[in-house]
C-alpha positions in Angstrom: 100.4 80.9 117.0 102.0 81.8 113.9 105.3 80.4 112.9 108.2 82.8 112.8 111.2 82.4 110.6 114.4 83.6 111.8 114.4 87.5 111.3 117.8 87.8 109.6 116.9 85.1 106.9 113.8 87.0 106.2 115.6 90.3 105.3 117.9 88.4 103.1 115.2 87.4 101.0 114.0 90.9 100.2 117.7 92.2 99.7 117.4 94.8 102.6 118.3 95.7 105.9 115.6 96.1 108.0 115.3 98.6 111.0 116.4 98.0 114.4 118.6 94.8 113.1 122.0 93.7 112.7 122.2 91.5 109.6 124.6 88.7 108.5 126.1 88.5 104.7 124.1 86.2 102.9 124.0 84.7 99.6 123.1 88.2 97.8 125.7 89.7 99.9 129.3 90.7 98.8 131.2 87.7 101.0 133.6 90.7 102.4 130.9 93.0 103.1 130.8 94.1 107.0 128.0 93.7 108.8 125.6 96.8 109.0 123.4 98.1 111.3 120.5 100.6 111.2 118.7 102.6 114.0 115.0 102.8 114.8 113.3 104.4 112.4 115.8 104.6 109.8 115.8 103.9 106.1 116.7 100.6 105.2 119.8 99.6 103.3 120.1 98.1 100.3 122.3 95.5 99.7 124.7 94.1 96.8 123.3 91.5 94.3 125.5 88.8 93.3 125.2 86.7 90.5 127.4 84.0 88.9 130.2 85.5 90.9 129.7 89.0 90.3 128.7 91.7 92.6 126.0 94.3 91.0 124.4 97.3 92.9 120.3 97.0 93.3 120.2 99.4 90.6 122.5 97.7 88.0 120.2 94.6 88.0 116.8 95.5 88.7 116.8 99.3 88.0 115.5 102.1 90.3 114.3 101.0 93.6 110.4 101.8 94.0 110.1 105.6 95.4 108.9 103.9 99.0 111.7 101.2 99.1 114.2 103.5 101.2 111.1 104.4 103.6 111.5 102.6 106.5 108.2 100.5 107.8 106.3 101.4 110.5 106.5 97.9 112.4 110.0 97.0 113.9 109.6 93.8 112.4 108.7 94.7 108.9 111.1 95.7 105.7 110.4 96.9 102.4 110.6 94.7 99.4 112.8 97.2 96.8 110.9 96.3 93.7 107.3 97.0 94.7 108.3 98.8 98.0 105.7 97.0 100.1 106.2 96.6 103.7 106.3 92.7 104.8 106.8 90.7 107.8 107.4 87.2 108.9 104.9 84.7 107.0 101.8 83.9 109.2 101.8 80.0 108.9 98.3 80.2 110.3 97.2 81.3 106.9 99.1 78.6 104.7 97.6 75.4 103.2 98.4 72.4 104.5 100.0 71.0 101.7 102.3 74.1 101.6 103.4 73.5 104.8 103.8 69.7 104.2 106.4 70.6 101.7 109.0 72.4 104.1 111.7 70.4 104.8 113.5 70.2 108.0 116.0 73.5 108.8 113.8 75.9 106.6 110.8 78.1 106.1 108.7 80.1 104.1 109.5 84.0 103.3 107.6 86.9 101.5 110.2 88.1 98.5 109.1 89.1 95.1 110.6 89.1 91.4 110.6 91.7 89.0 107.8 91.7 86.2 108.0 94.0 83.6 107.5 97.8 84.9 105.5 95.8 87.9 106.3 93.1 90.6 105.3 89.6 91.4 104.8 89.4 95.1 105.2 85.4 96.6 106.6 83.1 98.9 109.6 81.3 98.9 111.9 78.7 100.6 114.4 79.7 102.6 117.0 77.2 104.0 119.9 78.4 106.3 121.3 81.7 104.6 119.9 80.6 101.2 116.4 82.1 99.7 115.0 80.9 96.3 115.2 83.3 94.1 113.9 83.6 90.8 114.5 86.1 87.6 112.3 87.7 85.1 112.6 87.2 81.5 110.4 88.7 78.7 109.4 86.9 75.7 107.2 86.6 72.7 104.4 84.8 73.6 105.1 84.6 77.5 107.1 85.5 80.5 109.5 83.4 82.4 110.9 83.3 85.7 114.0 81.2 85.7 115.8 79.5 89.0 118.6 82.0 90.3 119.0 79.5 93.4 116.8 77.1 94.8 117.0 77.1 99.0 116.7 73.3 99.0 118.3 72.0 95.6 121.0 74.6 95.1 121.6 75.0 91.9 120.6 72.0 90.6 117.5 73.9 88.5 119.7 77.0 87.8 118.5 78.5 84.5 115.6 76.2 84.2 111.7 77.8 84.0 110.2 77.4 87.3 106.8 79.7 86.5 105.6 80.8 82.8 103.4 83.4 82.7 100.8 84.5 80.1 98.0 86.7 79.9 94.4 85.1 80.3 92.9 84.6 77.0 89.5 83.7 76.0 88.6 80.9 78.5 90.2 79.0 81.3 91.8 76.4 79.1 93.0 78.3 75.9 96.6 78.7 77.0 96.8 75.1 78.0 95.7 73.7 75.0 98.2 75.9 72.7 100.7 74.1 74.4 100.0 70.8 73.3 101.1 69.8 70.1 98.7 69.4 67.1 98.9 65.8 66.7 98.5 64.9 70.0 95.0 67.3 70.8 92.6 64.4 70.9 95.3 62.1 72.9 95.7 64.4 76.0 93.2 66.1 78.5 93.2 68.6 80.9 92.1 67.8 84.5 91.7 68.9 87.7 95.4 68.5 89.5 93.8 67.2 92.5 94.6 66.7 96.2 97.9 68.4 97.0 97.6 71.1 94.7 96.1 74.8 94.8 92.5 74.4 94.6 91.8 75.4 90.9 94.9 73.8 89.9 95.0 72.2 86.2 97.3 69.4 84.7 97.5 68.5 81.1 98.1 64.5 80.6 98.0 62.0 78.5 94.5 60.5 78.5 94.3 56.6 79.7 94.4 55.0 76.7 97.4 56.6 75.4 100.1 56.6 78.0 103.1 57.3 75.7 101.6 60.4 74.4 103.6 63.6 74.3 101.4 66.1 75.6 103.8 68.8 75.4 106.4 70.8 77.4 104.3 71.9 80.2 102.3 68.8 80.6 102.5 66.1 83.7 106.4 65.2 83.7 108.7 63.3 86.4 111.8 65.5 87.0 109.3 68.2 87.8 105.7 68.8 89.0 103.9 70.4 86.0 100.7 72.2 86.7 98.9 75.2 85.7 97.0 78.0 88.0 94.5 80.0 86.0 94.0 83.6 87.4 91.9 86.5 86.4 95.1 88.4 84.8 97.4 85.8 84.7 97.9 81.8 83.2 100.7 80.9 85.2 102.4 77.3 84.3 104.3 75.8 87.2 107.2 73.4 86.7 108.7 72.8 90.6 111.1 69.9 91.7 108.5 66.9 91.9 110.6 66.1 95.2 109.6 69.3 97.4 108.2 72.6 96.0 110.6 75.8 96.8 107.9 78.5 95.7 104.3 78.4 97.0 102.2 78.6 93.9 99.2 79.9 95.8 100.9 83.1 96.7 101.6 85.2 93.6 100.5 88.5 93.5 100.9 91.2 90.5 101.2 94.4 92.2 102.3 97.9 91.0 105.5 99.6 92.6 104.3 102.0 95.2 
């Protein structure tokens, strides 16, 4: 049977009130905000966004919600993600890879959430622990976009403002984006190889060759503080830098979607 994570925590991940629920205030809700309640069939209510002690409306932080964001979902156990407007529910653990389930610390669970991505949205699964849900913020760059940590459910603010995912458009071949991050003088000292067991099936890593263990293979090569690996998709190439003692986002779950 699929594992069901406490619904009040799941709704915090989306920043929404779901139909037929009484919502507890959480990390993205004003501390003095009253508990609100909606009736069956009523549209969900967008909550405030709190960043660095400041409270913003959803529109101030993310812009105009998706057109469907305020339309109630047909299922009482579903709610809409405000950026994409998609209806989601509890994560079905029967569909999760074992190595993702194994990353889950006691008292935590995987939840469906999303991040802004220019005029689109990135849907993914993130770790939720107690009232905290891992949150990532989007930033555009000249050559790549970045999702940085606002909060890690399992590590608090230890990784705040550090890049969790670097995203680039697919170009030429599966390893082109990886090769361009290797310092020019180290090109012959480093290699690209499968990440192996415990990683997404197609994951790759950049690492020093056995004969050159101290070679500098770049910022996105195998590291010690973070678990660095790459996932190459048809649209996006993603470089992940996740906590080495336990991941707080599921790299197998990223999906680029157009707001509904």
